[in-house]
C-alpha positions in Angstrom: -25.6 8.3 18.0 -22.6 6.1 18.9 -19.4 8.2 19.4 -16.0 6.7 18.6 -12.3 7.7 18.6 -9.7 6.4 16.2 -7.1 4.0 17.6 -4.2 6.4 16.8 -5.4 8.7 19.6 -6.9 6.0 21.9 -3.6 4.0 22.0 -1.8 6.8 24.0 -4.3 6.6 26.8 -4.0 2.8 26.8 -0.2 2.9 27.0 -0.4 5.3 29.9 -2.7 3.0 31.9 -0.8 -0.1 31.1 2.6 1.4 32.1 1.3 2.7 35.4 0.9 -0.6 37.3 0.8 0.9 40.8 -2.8 2.2 40.2 -5.9 0.2 40.7 -7.6 1.2 37.5 -10.7 -0.9 38.2 -11.9 2.0 40.4 -12.4 4.1 37.3 -13.0 1.6 34.4 -15.8 -0.7 33.5 -15.4 -4.4 32.7 -15.8 -3.5 29.0 -13.1 -0.9 29.3 -10.7 -3.4 31.0 -11.4 -5.9 28.3 -10.5 -3.4 25.6 -7.3 -2.5 27.5 -6.2 -6.2 27.4 -6.5 -6.3 23.6 -4.1 -5.1 20.9 -5.1 -1.6 19.9 -5.4 -1.1 16.2 -4.3 2.5 15.3 -6.8 2.5 12.4 -9.6 1.0 14.4 -12.5 2.7 16.1 -13.0 2.6 19.9 -15.9 3.7 22.2 -15.8 7.4 23.1 -17.2 6.5 26.5 -14.1 4.4 27.3 -11.9 7.2 26.0 -13.6 9.6 28.4 -13.2 7.3 31.4 -9.6 6.7 30.6 -8.9 10.4 30.3 -10.5 11.2 33.6 -8.7 8.3 35.3 -5.3 9.5 33.9 -6.1 13.1 35.0 -6.7 12.0 38.6 -4.1 9.2 39.0 -1.2 10.3 36.7 -1.6 14.1 36.2 -2.8 14.6 39.7 -5.5 17.0 38.4 -2.9 19.3 36.8 -4.2 20.4 33.4 -0.8 21.8 32.4 0.5 18.3 32.2 -2.4 17.3 30.0 -1.6 20.3 27.7 2.0 19.1 27.4 0.7 15.6 26.5 -1.2 17.1 23.7 2.0 18.7 22.4 3.7 15.4 22.4 0.8 13.8 20.5 1.6 15.8 17.4 4.6 13.5 16.7 2.4 10.4 16.6 -0.2 11.9 14.4 2.5 13.4 12.1 4.1 9.9 11.7 0.8 8.4 10.6 -0.1 11.4 8.4 3.3 12.7 7.0 1.5 15.3 4.9 -0.1 17.0 7.9 2.6 19.6 8.3 3.3 22.0 5.5 6.8 23.3 6.4 6.9 27.0 6.8 3.1 27.4 6.4 1.0 27.2 9.6 -2.1 28.3 7.7 -1.8 25.4 5.3 -1.1 23.0 8.1 -4.3 23.9 10.0 -6.3 23.6 6.8 -4.8 20.1 6.2 -5.8 19.2 9.7 -9.3 20.4 9.1 -9.5 17.9 6.2 -8.1 15.1 8.3 -10.2 15.9 11.4 -13.0 13.4 10.5 -10.3 10.7 10.6 -10.0 11.0 14.4 -13.5 11.1 15.9 -16.9 10.2 14.7 -18.8 12.4 14.8 -16.1 15.0 14.1 -14.9 16.8 17.3 -12.9 19.6 15.6 -13.5 22.3 13.1 -11.2 25.1 11.9 -13.6 28.1 11.8 -11.1 30.6 10.4 -7.4 30.8 9.5 -5.0 33.4 8.1 -1.3 33.8 7.9 -1.0 34.7 11.5 -4.1 33.5 13.4 -6.8 30.8 13.5 -9.9 29.7 15.4 -10.7 26.1 16.1 -14.0 24.8 17.5 -13.7 21.8 19.8 -16.8 19.7 20.6 -16.2 16.3 22.1 -19.7 16.0 23.7 -18.4 14.6 27.0 -19.0 15.5 30.7 -17.8 19.0 31.7 -14.6 17.7 33.4 -13.7 15.3 30.6 -14.5 18.1 28.0 -12.1 20.5 29.9 -9.4 17.8 30.1 -9.6 16.8 26.4 -9.8 20.5 25.3 -6.6 21.3 27.2 -4.9 18.4 25.5 -6.2 19.7 22.1 -4.9 23.2 23.0 -1.4 21.8 23.4 -1.8 19.8 20.2 -2.6 22.9 18.0 0.0 25.0 19.8 2.7 22.5 18.8 1.3 21.9 15.3 1.7 25.7 14.5 5.2 25.7 16.0 6.3 22.7 13.9 4.9 24.4 10.8 7.1 27.4 11.5 4.9 29.7 13.5 6.9 31.9 15.9 5.8 33.3 19.3 2.7 31.1 19.3 -0.1 32.1 21.6 -2.8 29.5 22.2 -5.7 30.2 24.5 -9.4 29.5 25.0 -11.8 32.1 23.5 -14.8 30.3 24.9 -15.2 27.2 27.1 -18.3 24.9 27.0 -17.5 23.5 30.5 -17.8 27.0 31.9 -21.2 27.6 30.3 -20.4 28.8 26.8 -22.2 27.3 23.8 -19.0 25.7 22.5 -15.3 25.6 23.1 -13.2 27.8 20.7 -9.4 27.8 20.7 -7.8 31.1 19.4 -4.3 30.8 17.9 -2.0 33.7 17.1 1.5 33.5 15.8 4.2 35.5 14.0 4.7 34.2 10.5 7.7 32.1 9.7 10.9 33.8 8.7 11.3 34.1 4.9 14.5 32.1 4.4 14.4 32.5 0.6 15.5 36.1 0.8 19.1 37.0 1.7 19.5 39.1 4.8 19.5 42.8 4.3 22.9 44.6 4.3 23.3 47.0 7.1 22.7 50.6 6.3 25.7 52.9 6.2 26.6 54.3 9.6 25.1 51.3 11.5 
């Protein structure tokens, strides 16, 4: 089965490569990859997952210097681009609804689908990640995804967000699962309580 990624996510990789002119990207990319890089990227178009994988690994080595924390931060920033394209993604004050909306949209980003929300409540959620790439590429993309979901819950109003891997396919687990925990948003519809006498 041919695997593809939507241009809205692919374009960030392309911009990073194009803007880093000091690197000889031909060391990491095929002729087909370089031809795609020279074209205008359509945010609504579909692009080869294999090219997406090679771009991700090249950026990890040449730009992030192998630091996955930087990749995770990139995932956080990516929420803004996705939110701009899909304004209804975030339900203000409702992380649970926002994750459920993402689950509906997930098929719009990868084919076959790389994400699945397994469970979600008012204060936690589980997301399965399955890119189907090489172990290092899977680890890199999963860390980016971890940052994405962490930021999505924050934007939706979740407080004290904790995002971590419950299982990791690149470490031998059957699949990668991201566990999310957060404190529910403050209920701003209620007036603050008056202090009790004597306090």
